[in-house]
C-alpha positions in Angstrom: 19.6 -29.4 37.2 18.4 -27.6 34.1 17.4 -29.7 31.1 18.1 -28.4 27.7 17.0 -29.9 24.4 19.9 -30.7 22.0 20.4 -28.7 18.8 17.8 -29.7 16.3 17.7 -29.0 12.6 14.4 -30.0 11.1 14.0 -28.8 7.5 10.2 -29.1 7.7 9.7 -27.0 10.8 12.4 -25.1 12.7 16.0 -25.0 13.6 16.9 -24.7 17.3 20.3 -23.9 18.8 21.4 -25.2 22.2 22.0 -22.4 24.7 25.7 -23.3 24.7 25.8 -22.4 21.0 24.8 -18.8 21.5 27.3 -16.4 19.8 29.8 -15.1 22.4 30.9 -12.1 20.2 28.9 -9.4 18.4 29.8 -8.6 14.8 30.6 -5.1 13.6 29.5 -4.5 10.0 31.1 -1.0 10.0 34.5 -2.8 10.1 33.7 -4.7 6.9 33.1 -1.6 4.7 35.5 -1.0 1.8 36.0 2.6 3.0 35.5 4.6 6.3 31.9 5.5 7.1 31.2 9.3 7.0 31.6 10.4 10.6 29.1 12.3 12.8 29.8 16.0 12.6 29.6 18.8 15.2 26.7 21.0 14.0 28.6 24.1 15.0 32.1 23.5 13.5 31.0 20.9 10.9 34.1 18.9 11.9 34.0 15.3 13.1 32.2 15.1 16.5 34.6 14.6 19.4 34.4 11.6 21.6 33.6 14.0 24.5 30.5 15.1 22.6 29.3 11.5 22.1 30.1 10.7 25.8 27.7 13.5 26.9 25.0 11.5 25.1 25.8 7.9 25.7 27.6 5.6 28.1 31.3 5.5 27.3 31.3 1.8 26.4 28.4 2.3 24.0 30.4 5.1 22.4 33.3 2.6 22.0 30.9 0.2 20.2 29.7 3.2 18.1 33.2 4.1 16.9 35.3 1.0 16.9 36.6 -0.8 13.8 37.0 -4.1 15.6 35.4 -6.8 13.6 34.2 -8.7 16.6 33.4 -7.5 20.1 33.2 -9.9 23.1 29.7 -10.0 24.7 30.1 -9.5 28.5 29.1 -12.5 30.5 26.4 -10.5 32.3 24.9 -9.6 29.0 25.1 -13.1 27.7 23.3 -14.2 30.9 20.5 -11.6 30.1 20.2 -12.9 26.5 19.9 -16.5 27.7 17.1 -15.5 30.1 15.0 -13.9 27.3 15.6 -16.7 26.2 18.0 -16.7 23.4 18.9 -18.3 21.0 15.6 -17.9 19.2 14.3 -20.4 16.6 14.7 -20.1 12.9 11.3 -21.2 11.6 10.4 -22.4 8.1 7.1 -20.7 6.9 6.0 -23.9 5.2 2.3 -23.1 5.3 2.9 -19.7 3.7 5.0 -21.4 1.0 2.1 -23.8 0.3 -0.5 -20.9 0.2 1.7 -19.0 -2.3 2.4 -22.2 -4.3 6.0 -21.0 -4.5 9.1 -23.1 -5.0 10.9 -20.6 -2.7 11.9 -21.6 0.8 10.9 -19.0 3.4 12.5 -18.8 6.9 12.0 -16.3 9.6 13.9 -15.6 12.8 11.3 -15.7 15.6 12.0 -12.7 17.8 8.5 -12.4 19.1 9.1 -14.6 22.1 11.0 -12.0 24.2 9.1 -10.9 27.3 8.5 -7.5 25.7 7.3 -9.1 22.6 10.0 -7.9 20.2 13.7 -7.9 19.3 14.6 -4.7 21.1 15.9 -6.5 24.2 19.0 -7.4 22.2 20.0 -3.7 22.6 18.3 -2.8 25.9 20.1 -5.4 28.0 23.7 -4.3 27.1 22.5 -0.6 27.2 21.3 -1.0 30.8 24.3 -3.1 31.8 26.9 -0.6 30.5 25.1 2.5 31.9 24.6 0.8 35.3 28.3 -0.1 35.3 29.3 3.5 34.7 27.1 4.9 37.5 24.0 6.1 35.7 20.9 6.1 37.9 18.3 6.9 35.3 18.0 6.1 31.5 16.0 8.4 29.3 14.7 7.4 25.9 12.1 7.8 23.3 9.8 5.2 21.7 7.5 5.1 18.7 5.3 2.1 18.8 6.6 1.2 22.3 8.7 -1.9 21.5 11.9 -0.2 22.4 10.5 1.7 25.4 9.1 -1.6 26.8 12.4 -3.4 26.3 14.4 -0.7 28.1 11.9 -0.4 30.9 12.2 -4.2 31.4 16.0 -4.0 31.4 16.2 -1.0 33.7 14.0 -2.9 36.2 16.3 -5.8 36.1 19.3 -3.6 36.8 17.6 -1.5 39.5 17.6 1.7 37.4 15.0 4.4 36.8 13.6 4.8 33.3 11.9 7.7 31.6 10.2 7.2 28.2 8.9 9.9 25.8 6.4 8.1 23.6 5.2 9.6 20.4 1.8 10.9 21.2 -0.2 9.2 18.5 1.2 5.8 19.7 0.8 6.7 23.3 -3.0 7.2 22.6 -3.4 4.3 20.2 -1.3 1.7 22.0 -2.1 1.8 25.7 -1.0 -1.8 26.1 2.7 -1.0 25.7 2.4 2.1 27.9 1.0 -0.2 30.6 3.8 -2.7 30.1 6.4 0.1 30.6 4.7 1.4 33.7 4.3 -2.1 35.2 8.1 -2.5 34.9 8.5 0.8 36.8 9.1 3.4 34.0 7.5 6.8 33.8 6.0 7.3 30.4 5.0 10.7 28.8 3.2 11.5 25.6 5.5 13.4 23.3 5.4 16.4 22.8 5.0 16.8 26.6 4.9 19.7 29.0 8.1 18.5 30.7 10.5 20.0 28.3 11.0 23.5 26.8 10.8 22.1 23.3 7.7 20.1 24.1 5.9 23.1 25.6 6.8 25.3 22.6 5.3 22.8 20.2 2.1 22.4 22.2 1.7 26.2 22.4 1.6 26.3 18.6 -0.5 23.1 18.2 -2.0 21.5 21.3 -3.1 18.5 19.1 0.3 17.8 17.5 0.5 14.0 16.9 4.3 13.9 17.7 7.2 12.3 15.8 10.2 10.2 16.6 12.4 13.3 16.0 10.4 15.3 18.6 10.6 12.5 21.1 14.3 12.2 20.7 14.7 15.9 21.3 12.7 15.7 24.5 14.6 12.7 25.8 17.9 14.5 25.0 16.8 17.7 26.7 15.9 15.8 29.8 19.1 13.7 29.9 21.4 16.6 29.3 19.9 18.5 32.3 20.4 15.6 34.8 24.0 14.6 35.7 22.8 11.2 37.0 21.0 10.3 33.8 22.0 9.1 30.4 20.2 9.2 27.0 19.7 5.8 25.3 18.3 4.9 22.0 17.4 1.5 20.4 18.1 2.2 16.8 19.9 4.4 14.2 23.3 4.6 15.9 25.9 2.0 15.1 26.2 0.5 18.6 22.6 -0.7 18.2 23.5 -2.4 15.0 26.4 -4.2 16.7 24.1 -5.4 19.5 21.5 -6.7 17.0 24.1 -8.8 15.2 23.2 -11.5 17.7 20.2 -12.3 15.4 22.2 -12.6 12.2 25.0 -14.6 13.8 22.5 -17.1 15.3 20.7 -17.3 11.9 24.0 -18.0 10.1 24.6 -21.0 12.4 21.1 -22.3 12.0 21.2 -22.1 8.2 24.5 -23.9 8.2 22.9 -26.7 10.2 20.5 -27.4 7.3 23.0 -26.6 4.6 21.2 -23.5 3.4 22.4 -20.0 2.4 20.0 -17.1 1.7 19.6 -15.7 -1.8 17.3 -13.0 -0.4 17.4 -11.3 3.0 14.5 -8.9 3.8 13.9 -6.5 6.7 11.8 -3.5 7.7 13.6 -0.3 8.4 12.7 2.3 11.0 16.2 3.4 12.2 17.7 0.2 10.7 19.1 -1.7 13.6 17.1 -4.9 13.2 17.8 -5.3 9.5 21.5 -4.5 9.8 21.8 -6.9 12.7 19.9 -9.7 11.0 21.8 -9.3 7.7 25.3 -8.8 9.3 27.0 -12.1 8.4 25.5 -12.3 4.9 26.3 -8.7 4.1 29.8 -9.3 5.4 30.2 -12.2 2.8 28.8 -9.9 0.1 31.3 -7.1 0.9 34.1 -9.7 0.7 32.9 -11.0 -2.7 32.0 -14.4 -1.2 28.2 -14.2 -1.9 25.7 -12.4 -4.1 22.8 -12.3 -1.7 20.1 -9.7 -2.5 19.2 -7.4 0.4 15.8 -5.6 0.4 15.0 -2.9 3.0 11.3 -2.2 3.4 9.8 1.1 4.6 6.5 2.9 4.7 5.3 5.0 1.7 4.3 7.6 4.3 7.8 8.0 5.6 9.9 7.2 2.5 13.3 8.1 3.8 15.4 5.9 1.5 13.0 5.8 -1.5 12.3 9.5 -1.7 14.7 11.1 0.8 18.2 12.6 0.3 21.5 11.1 1.3 23.1 13.9 3.2 24.0 15.2 6.7 21.1 15.9 9.1 20.2 15.8 12.7 18.6 12.7 14.2 16.2 14.8 16.2 13.7 17.6 15.7 15.4 20.3 17.8 18.9 19.7 16.4 20.6 18.5 19.7 22.3 15.5 18.0 25.5 15.6 16.0 24.9 15.6 12.2 24.7 12.1 10.7 25.1 11.3 7.1 22.0 9.3 6.2 18.9 9.1 4.1 16.6 11.7 5.5 13.3 13.5 4.9 14.5 16.4 7.0 14.5 16.5 10.8 11.4 18.6 11.0 9.4 16.1 8.8 5.9 15.7 10.2 5.2 12.0 10.3 1.8 10.8 9.1 0.2 8.7 11.9 0.6 5.2 10.4 0.2 2.2 12.8 3.8 1.0 12.3 5.2 3.4 14.9 8.6 1.9 14.7 9.0 3.0 11.1 8.1 6.7 11.7 11.6 8.1 11.8 12.7 10.8 9.3 16.2 9.4 8.9 17.9 6.0 8.7 21.0 4.5 10.2 24.2 6.0 8.6 25.6 2.5 8.0 22.3 1.2 6.4 22.0 4.4 4.4 25.6 3.9 3.1 24.9 0.4 2.0 21.8 1.5 0.1 23.5 4.5 -1.4 26.4 2.3 -2.7 24.0 -0.3 -4.1 24.8 -3.2 -1.8 21.1 -3.3 -0.9 17.9 -1.8 -2.3 14.8 -0.4 -0.7 11.1 -0.6 -1.4 8.1 1.1 0.2 4.5 0.0 0.8 1.2 1.5 2.0 -0.2 0.2 5.2 -3.4 -1.4 3.7 -1.4 -3.7 1.5 1.0 -4.4 4.5 -1.9 -5.4 6.8 -3.3 -7.6 4.0 0.0 -9.5 3.9 0.0 -9.7 7.7 -3.4 -11.3 7.6 -2.2 -13.9 5.1 0.7 -14.7 7.4 -1.5 -15.0 10.4 -3.9 -17.3 8.7 -1.1 -19.6 7.3 1.6 -19.4 10.0 -0.6 -18.6 13.0 1.5 -15.6 14.1 -0.1 -12.2 14.2 2.9 -9.9 13.4 3.7 -6.4 14.5 2.9 -3.8 11.8 6.6 -3.2 11.3 7.3 -6.8 10.5 4.2 -6.9 8.3 6.1 -4.6 5.9 8.8 -7.3 5.6 6.1 -10.0 5.1 4.6 -8.0 2.2 8.0 -7.9 0.5 8.6 -11.7 1.2 5.2 -12.5 -0.4 6.2 -10.4 -3.4 9.6 -12.0 -3.8 8.2 -15.5 -3.3 5.6 -14.8 -6.0 8.3 -13.8 -8.4 10.0 -17.1 -7.7 6.8 -18.9 -8.6 6.5 -16.9 -11.8 10.1 -17.6 -12.8 10.3 -21.2 -11.4 13.2 -20.2 -9.1 13.8 -22.1 -5.8 15.4 -19.3 -3.7 16.0 -19.2 0.0 14.3 -16.1 1.5 15.1 -15.1 5.1 13.6 -12.3 7.3 13.3 -11.4 10.9 9.9 -11.6 12.6 10.8 -8.7 14.9 7.7 -8.6 17.1 4.2 -9.9 17.6 1.1 -7.7 17.0 -0.9 -8.7 20.0 -0.7 -5.1 21.3 -1.6 -3.7 17.9 -5.0 -5.3 17.6 -6.7 -1.9 17.3 -4.8 -1.5 14.0 -5.9 -4.9 12.8 -9.5 -3.9 13.8 -9.2 -0.8 11.7 -8.0 -2.9 8.8 -10.7 -5.6 9.1 -13.4 -3.0 9.4 -12.2 -1.1 6.3 -11.3 2.0 8.3 -7.5 1.8 7.7 -6.3 4.6 5.4 -3.1 5.0 3.4 -1.2 8.1 4.1 0.8 10.1 1.6 4.1 11.7 2.6 4.1 15.0 4.3 6.1 18.0 3.0 9.7 16.9 2.6 12.3 19.5 3.6 15.9 18.5 3.8 18.1 21.3 5.1 21.6 21.7 3.6 24.1 21.6 6.5 27.1 20.4 4.5 27.6 21.0 0.8 28.3 17.7 -0.9 
């Protein structure tokens, strides 16, 4: 007989939910918006993309999650079982030692997502993705990955559902992060550095530049080209699209329950943004309250200064991939041919951001900031030395912002509640920490920004 600890709310340490208290429904932030989200467009006709077009890319049930205006969606029992085996619910931890180090009156809490077998939050999407695709008859899932967190999570989920998995990993991360490649291959996935010689587009890029470092947009194009050529395969992504934001709401809904247990409500919610799924999912219930006029929480999205999509990009329609295979999405973008500088936070190297997240920033419901990677790794070191956790470079961006906001609270004498998601550990990113500690880490400036004009605003 399994033994479970009861729910525990300890203001000094952490808040734990009993497994029976796991949310049974996802939340859909799209349904809470005051107006319809600009739809994906067919790049040929410039009219809203048809369901058939989306079904060629994704499993039908994921397309339903992508397009529905239901406020809540029941989580299938099989997916809940997968979540519980990660295991979820994950703790909400108070960063008491960090507070003491900063001498701040602010209270800092983080959602501890680093305990998943793949080391990050991405399994919240990979489990339902594998489940729905398997149910619809797909034999192989094809995807891209930057730092390898999403690729590892999907490889793990495909193994559990008896499916094949192919991953196109951005070349610079493939070379710099062999640990995640090895994880994916151990779970049975085939992993290729992108650009690769397996696709027409990859070959064309390598002919022009054999040393091309790769980008998220290129890897997406390769994965799509592969998937569209195999009737037994489906494309799958772990960010950007709305269905991934729906799946990630499990984090925010758990956090809402945990804060209620200690009678707290966040004044500030912070998250790093690559495509935007983790931050949108984590902030879901609190943004819902703000949209309804029930709260005035401040939301801060954090990106890299080397890929400044929301701080220096344009809010317009663009492709989500380099070759232009995807429908046009209205989002903050640097242009789908943007050449990403090789920063260590591989999960933040996407030229565009989630349409829903972009809308919220554009309308002023949240704001965004950007940092260089040296200041980010300095913040990560402070966190590691106070809280004991070595965070992934992506999460380190959030931590830098948390420290900045907590310092402001100290200066103003404000006792605010600050919440963020610790979306992954950095134990497979130690080469980046080594570069930082040895003084070899460099700050990258943005590449040439070119945003094509597909639709006149």
